[in-house]
C-alpha positions in Angstrom: 67.4 113.0 112.0 69.9 115.2 113.8 71.1 114.3 117.3 71.9 117.3 119.5 75.4 117.5 121.0 76.5 118.6 124.4 78.1 121.7 122.9 74.8 122.6 121.2 72.9 122.0 124.4 75.3 124.3 126.2 74.6 127.1 123.7 70.9 126.8 124.3 71.4 126.5 128.1 73.3 129.8 128.2 70.2 131.5 126.9 67.7 129.4 128.8 69.4 128.6 132.1 66.5 127.1 134.0 66.3 123.3 133.7 63.4 121.2 134.6 62.7 117.4 134.9 59.1 117.7 135.8 56.7 118.9 133.1 54.3 120.2 135.8 57.0 122.6 137.0 58.0 124.1 133.7 58.8 127.8 133.7 58.7 130.0 130.6 62.0 129.8 128.7 63.2 126.6 130.6 64.7 123.5 129.1 62.8 120.3 129.9 64.8 117.0 130.2 62.6 114.0 129.6 64.3 111.5 131.9 63.2 107.9 132.1 62.9 105.7 135.2 61.7 102.2 136.1 58.1 103.4 136.3 58.0 106.5 134.1 59.1 107.8 130.7 59.0 111.6 130.5 59.3 111.6 126.8 55.6 111.3 126.8 55.3 114.7 128.5 57.7 116.6 126.2 54.9 118.2 124.1 53.1 119.2 127.2 56.2 120.8 128.6 56.6 122.9 125.4 52.9 123.8 125.6 53.5 125.0 129.2 56.3 127.4 128.1 59.5 125.4 127.9 61.8 126.8 125.3 63.1 123.3 124.5 62.4 119.7 125.4 65.3 117.2 125.4 64.1 113.7 124.3 65.6 110.4 123.3 62.5 108.9 121.7 62.4 109.8 118.0 58.7 109.1 117.9 58.2 112.1 120.2 60.0 114.5 117.9 57.7 117.4 117.0 59.9 120.1 115.5 62.8 122.5 116.3 61.9 122.9 120.0 62.4 119.2 120.6 66.1 118.3 120.9 66.8 114.6 120.1 69.7 112.9 121.9 70.8 109.4 122.3 70.1 109.3 126.0 68.6 112.1 128.0 70.4 111.3 131.3 73.8 110.9 129.6 73.2 114.3 127.8 72.3 116.0 131.1 75.5 114.7 132.6 77.6 115.7 129.6 76.1 119.2 129.6 76.9 119.6 133.3 80.4 118.3 132.8 81.0 120.7 129.9 79.5 123.6 131.8 81.7 122.7 134.8 84.8 122.8 132.6 84.2 126.5 132.0 83.9 127.4 135.7 86.9 128.6 137.7 85.3 128.6 141.2 86.1 126.2 144.0 83.8 123.2 144.3 83.7 121.3 147.5 82.5 117.7 147.2 81.0 116.1 150.3 80.2 112.4 150.7 80.1 109.9 153.6 77.8 107.3 155.2 76.2 109.6 157.8 75.9 113.3 158.2 76.7 114.4 154.6 73.5 116.4 154.1 73.8 118.1 157.5 77.5 118.8 156.9 76.7 120.2 153.4 74.1 122.6 155.0 76.6 123.7 157.7 79.4 124.3 155.2 77.0 126.3 153.0 75.8 128.3 156.0 79.4 129.4 157.0 80.6 130.1 153.5 77.5 132.2 152.8 78.6 134.7 155.4 81.3 135.8 152.9 80.6 134.3 149.5 77.7 133.9 147.1 77.3 130.2 147.6 75.4 127.4 145.8 74.7 124.1 147.5 73.0 120.9 146.6 69.3 121.3 147.5 68.0 118.9 150.1 69.8 115.5 149.6 69.6 115.7 145.8 73.0 114.0 145.6 72.8 111.3 142.9 73.6 111.0 139.2 70.7 113.4 138.4 71.0 115.7 141.4 74.7 116.5 141.0 74.4 117.6 137.4 71.4 119.7 138.2 73.3 121.3 141.1 76.2 122.2 138.8 73.8 123.6 136.3 72.3 125.8 138.9 75.6 127.7 139.3 75.2 131.3 138.1 77.8 133.7 136.8 77.9 135.5 140.2 78.4 132.3 142.2 81.7 132.3 144.0 81.8 128.8 145.5 79.7 125.6 145.3 79.1 122.8 147.8 78.1 119.6 146.1 76.8 116.6 148.0 77.6 113.2 146.5 75.7 110.0 147.4 76.2 106.5 146.3 74.9 103.0 146.9 77.3 101.1 144.4 81.0 101.2 143.7 82.1 103.6 141.1 79.3 106.1 141.6 81.4 108.7 143.5 84.2 108.4 140.9 81.6 109.1 138.1 80.2 112.1 140.0 83.8 113.4 140.5 84.3 113.2 136.7 81.2 115.4 136.3 81.7 117.8 139.2 85.5 118.0 139.3 85.8 119.1 142.9 88.7 121.1 144.0 88.2 120.3 147.7 86.5 117.3 149.4 85.3 115.9 152.6 84.2 112.4 153.7 82.2 112.7 156.9 82.7 109.0 157.9 82.5 105.5 156.5 80.0 103.2 158.1 77.6 100.3 157.4 75.0 101.6 154.9 73.7 100.3 151.6 75.6 97.1 152.3 73.4 95.3 149.8 74.5 97.5 146.9 78.2 97.8 148.0 78.6 94.1 148.7 79.6 94.6 152.3 81.6 97.0 154.4 84.8 96.6 152.4 82.8 97.7 149.4 81.6 100.8 151.2 85.2 101.8 152.0 86.3 101.3 148.4 83.4 103.4 147.1 83.8 106.3 149.5 87.5 106.7 149.1 87.0 107.4 145.4 86.6 111.1 146.4 90.1 111.0 148.1 91.6 109.2 145.1 90.2 111.8 142.7 91.4 114.8 144.7 94.8 113.2 145.3 95.3 112.7 141.6 94.2 116.2 140.8 96.2 117.9 143.5 93.1 119.0 145.5 92.6 119.4 149.2 90.8 117.1 151.6 89.4 118.0 155.0 89.7 115.1 157.5 88.4 114.3 161.0 91.6 113.5 162.9 89.6 111.4 165.3 88.7 108.9 162.5 91.6 106.5 162.1 90.2 105.0 159.0 89.8 108.3 157.2 93.3 109.4 158.3 94.8 106.2 157.0 92.9 106.5 153.7 93.9 110.2 153.1 97.6 109.9 153.9 98.6 110.6 150.3 96.4 113.6 149.9 97.0 117.2 150.7 94.9 117.3 153.8 93.8 119.7 156.5 92.7 118.0 159.8 90.1 119.0 162.4 89.0 117.5 165.7 90.4 117.3 169.2 94.1 116.6 168.5 96.9 119.1 169.2 98.1 119.1 165.7 94.7 119.9 164.1 94.0 123.1 162.3 90.7 123.4 164.2 90.5 122.0 167.7 87.5 121.7 169.9 85.9 119.5 172.6 82.3 118.4 172.3 79.6 118.4 175.1 75.9 117.6 175.2 73.9 120.0 177.3 71.0 119.1 179.6 68.5 119.5 176.7 70.5 117.2 174.4 72.0 120.0 172.2 75.6 119.8 171.1 77.9 122.5 172.5 81.6 122.9 171.7 84.6 124.4 173.5 86.6 125.7 170.7 90.3 126.0 171.4 91.9 126.8 168.1 92.0 129.1 166.1 90.2 131.1 168.8 89.0 130.2 172.3 85.2 130.3 172.4 82.4 128.1 173.7 79.3 128.0 171.6 76.0 126.1 171.4 74.2 124.6 168.4 70.6 123.5 167.8 71.8 120.1 166.7 71.1 117.0 168.7 74.0 114.8 169.8 77.7 115.0 170.1 77.9 112.8 167.0 77.4 116.1 165.1 80.7 117.4 166.5 82.7 116.3 163.5 80.1 117.9 161.1 80.3 121.2 162.8 84.1 121.1 163.1 84.3 120.3 159.4 82.3 123.4 158.6 84.6 125.5 160.7 87.7 124.0 159.1 86.4 124.8 155.7 85.4 128.3 156.8 89.0 129.0 158.0 90.5 127.6 154.9 88.5 130.1 152.8 89.2 133.0 155.1 85.8 133.4 156.5 85.8 135.4 159.8 85.7 132.7 162.5 83.3 134.5 164.7 80.9 135.1 161.9 81.1 131.4 161.1 80.4 130.4 164.7 77.5 132.8 164.8 76.1 131.2 161.7 76.4 127.7 163.2 74.7 128.8 166.4 71.8 130.2 164.3 71.4 127.1 162.1 68.2 125.2 162.8 68.1 121.6 161.3 65.0 120.4 159.4 63.6 117.3 157.7 63.8 115.2 160.9 67.6 115.4 160.9 69.1 115.9 164.4 66.1 118.0 165.5 65.0 118.6 169.0 61.3 119.3 169.3 59.4 120.2 172.4 55.7 119.2 172.4 53.0 119.6 175.0 53.8 116.1 176.2 57.5 115.4 175.6 60.9 116.3 174.3 61.6 114.6 171.0 65.0 114.0 169.4 64.0 113.5 165.8 66.7 111.7 163.8 64.3 109.7 161.5 65.2 110.8 158.1 67.4 107.7 157.6 69.2 105.0 159.5 71.9 102.4 159.2 73.8 100.4 161.8 76.5 103.1 162.2 74.2 106.0 162.7 71.8 104.0 164.8 74.5 103.0 167.2 75.8 106.6 167.5 72.3 107.9 168.2 71.6 105.3 170.8 75.0 105.8 172.6 74.5 109.6 172.6 70.9 109.1 173.9 72.2 106.9 176.7 74.5 109.7 177.9 71.7 112.3 178.1 70.5 113.1 181.6 66.7 112.9 181.6 64.0 111.7 183.9 62.0 109.4 181.7 63.7 108.2 178.5 62.0 106.4 175.6 63.5 105.1 172.3 61.4 104.5 169.2 63.3 102.7 166.6 62.4 101.6 163.1 64.0 98.9 160.9 67.1 99.7 158.9 66.9 99.1 155.1 69.3 98.0 152.3 71.4 95.8 154.5 71.0 92.7 152.4 72.3 89.4 153.9 73.5 91.4 157.0 70.0 92.6 158.0 69.3 90.0 160.7 72.7 90.2 162.2 72.8 94.1 162.3 69.4 94.4 163.9 70.4 91.7 166.4 73.5 93.8 167.2 71.4 96.9 167.9 69.1 94.9 170.1 72.1 93.6 172.1 73.2 97.2 172.6 69.8 98.4 174.0 68.6 95.4 175.9 70.8 96.2 179.0 69.4 99.8 179.1 66.7 98.8 181.6 65.9 102.4 182.5 64.8 103.1 178.9 61.5 102.0 177.5 62.0 100.9 173.9 59.5 100.6 171.0 60.5 99.1 167.7 58.7 98.9 164.3 59.5 96.5 161.5 59.9 92.8 161.1 63.7 92.7 161.6 63.5 94.4 165.0 60.5 92.3 165.9 62.4 89.1 165.3 65.6 90.3 167.0 63.8 91.6 170.1 61.6 88.6 171.0 61.5 87.9 174.7 63.2 91.1 175.8 61.2 92.8 178.6 62.0 96.4 178.0 61.4 96.3 174.2 57.9 96.4 172.8 57.9 95.5 169.1 55.4 96.0 166.3 55.4 94.6 162.8 54.6 98.0 161.2 54.8 101.7 162.0 51.0 101.9 161.7 50.6 99.3 164.5 53.0 101.3 166.7 51.1 104.5 165.9 47.8 103.0 167.1 49.4 101.8 170.3 51.0 105.2 171.0 47.8 106.9 170.2 46.0 105.0 172.9 48.8 105.2 175.5 51.4 107.9 174.7 54.5 108.5 176.8 54.3 111.7 178.8 57.1 114.0 180.3 59.7 111.9 178.6 62.7 112.5 176.4 62.2 110.4 173.3 64.7 109.4 170.6 63.0 108.6 167.2 65.4 106.8 164.8 64.7 104.7 161.7 65.1 104.3 158.0 63.1 106.8 155.8 60.9 104.0 154.5 59.6 103.3 158.0 57.9 106.7 158.0 58.3 107.2 161.7 57.2 110.8 161.4 53.6 109.7 161.4 53.8 109.0 165.1 54.9 112.5 166.1 51.4 113.9 166.4 50.8 111.5 169.3 53.9 112.3 171.2 
């Protein structure tokens, strides 16, 4: 039985350029890749995908072979990645790789927004940034695409290096390096090793890195690379000063390359480096700086990422898409600086911290227990244990328990920070605030 090569897949892809990994979303003429996971095996849906109009179905189970429209490979995921790598090798456009502990999806969106004012730009959809999402992003690049922004996520060492081999970025950015996925990385040192893989690739390939000059760790790690710095230092290519306005929005006094004050719809001055990164990349690619700033001012965040929402009862700062010790601390410190009458924090447990879970939750509790002017609610067993006996912290075992309590007695006329890991599903409480 013949096994289809990456070269053969590329020939078919050029005539059927829409790829699909969900048989329910097959479009006529598409190529269906039957991926496998811990709880599913899409080989079983290959025939259905063809019935629904797929031109071909790529499978790795010989028992599912039904004829010329099923393409048998050794491993579907490996073949998807090989196809993406081969396709990438034929592209001559700049590709900007973005990784980091916090803010990579927001930064990717901001970079895409500013580049789109001049170029036909492709960017990773949502946070589809893993070993499946990166190949699919590359394979979404069209003949008229002029530049691509590829987000790269990882929770183990070596993953960023592998994604770089597929995407072959020409430029790169690490937003920051903090405490996240500690369980998978084997601690903070493992996080540093993993994230700098992007710098190492670009240094070896003679690429360009964009670096926040205010981050000493990133500056030290990028010292061998061709780098362009942004931040608040006099030697930076892009210089600005962050402020948080009365409503909690980030504003920036830009001092170089032009003098201009502008406002964003992003919550918190911890987004300063993300916005400055986008401006730095815009200038590098000769985007008109004022058009780039206009685009940043117009950008409205979504998906509970740095959003500010005004309800009939309260003002909500929604930053509940995900959380780790680094982003939690930044959000709390920023919230503490906001001037508001009544302030409330609603925090959910942080996931994937392994043996560091108890210590990291206890550290956050130490940070907030002195904030006696702020009412604090927490959800999750780690915060529950860490906050026992602290008067201004009311803890619940689950988000559902918290939801019921807030439903009965919601805060009113308050500014409320909502921050927690995605698995805590804190968005379910929003209707009662």
